[in-house]
BAPATI-20759 format. One line per 3 residues: number of its first residue (from 1); their letters; for each residue z, x, y of C-alpha. Coordinates in steps of 0.05 Angstrom, whole numbers, plus 5000, padded with zeros to 4 digits. Layout:
N
NUM = a = Z:X:Y; ...
This chain:
106
1 = xxx = 5641:4406:7825; 5617:4473:7796; 5552:4482:7849
4 = xxx = 5520:4527:7799; 5495:4479:7742; 5450:4449:7785
7 = xxx = 5379:4477:7783; 5360:4504:7847; 5280:4498:7837
10 = xxx = 5256:4424:7839; 5197:4424:7876; 5139:4365:7882
13 = xxx = 5094:4388:7809; 5038:4348:7786; 5033:4307:7715
16 = xxx = 4974:4304:7688; 4958:4270:7626; 4876:4279:7611
19 = xxx = 4867:4228:7556; 4884:4167:7596; 4856:4204:7658
22 = xxx = 4915:4188:7693; 4963:4240:7739; 5023:4230:7786
25 = xxx = 5065:4273:7837; 5140:4276:7833; 5194:4323:7833
28 = xxx = 5204:4368:7780; 5241:4437:7748; 5186:4443:7708
31 = xxx = 5148:4517:7700; 5078:4529:7691; 5024:4575:7709
34 = xxx = 4958:4519:7724; 4953:4486:7794; 4928:4421:7821
37 = xxx = 4888:4407:7894; 4927:4339:7898; 4902:4292:7932
40 = xxx = 4926:4313:8002; 4898:4373:8012; 4956:4416:7975
43 = xxx = 4957:4456:7920; 5009:4446:7878; 5034:4475:7799
46 = xxx = 4997:4421:7739; 5035:4408:7675; 4989:4362:7640
49 = xxx = 5025:4325:7572; 4998:4286:7518; 5024:4212:7526
52 = xxx = 5037:4183:7596; 5051:4107:7615; 4973:4099:7622
55 = xxx = 4977:4117:7543; 5030:4098:7518; 5025:4045:7481
58 = xxx = 5095:4016:7500; 5055:4011:7561; 4991:4001:7547
61 = xxx = 5002:3948:7502; 4960:3961:7452; 4965:4011:7405
64 = xxx = 4923:4080:7404; 4937:4127:7355; 4926:4203:7391
67 = xxx = 4935:4257:7348; 4916:4318:7372; 4940:4359:7320
70 = xxx = 4921:4326:7263; 4985:4293:7246; 4966:4232:7212
73 = xxx = 4917:4267:7169; 4966:4316:7138; 5023:4263:7122
76 = xxx = 4963:4216:7090; 4936:4258:7057; 5010:4288:7032
79 = xxx = 5019:4206:7019; 4959:4218:6976; 4975:4260:6934
82 = xxx = 5047:4241:6917; 5018:4175:6898; 4970:4210:6847
85 = xxx = 5019:4251:6825; 5072:4184:6824; 5028:4150:6772
88 = xxx = 5002:4222:6726; 5071:4229:6709; 5074:4149:6696
91 = xxx = 5016:4153:6651; 5036:4207:6627; 5112:4170:6613
94 = xxx = 5072:4108:6575; 5025:4166:6539; 5098:4202:6510
97 = xxx = 5123:4122:6494; 5063:4109:6465; 5063:4178:6410
100 = xxx = 5135:4166:6404; 5123:4092:6384; 5076:4103:6337
103 = xxx = 5108:4158:6299; 5171:4118:6282; 5123:4061:6248
106 = x = 5104:4112:6202
């Protein structure tokens, strides 16, 4: 087995989900510049996460949208604009067909 493929900076790290108010101490190689004083009085590196088991719908059983960067709003706006374009094209095609039918009658 190769000895150089395993990480060497494995250490205790605190992961914190600020939305749910949940934090846990575990071993990790995650790099961070933040630190936190933990319940045992020691100071550990801190990694902030957006979703954890305390806030993820699969674990909580409730559906909750955590939109930190406006992704849902941008998607809804893009979808509404696409629907408006689709309706405008359908209306334009319907008007063109009616105009063509009226010319054919004359």
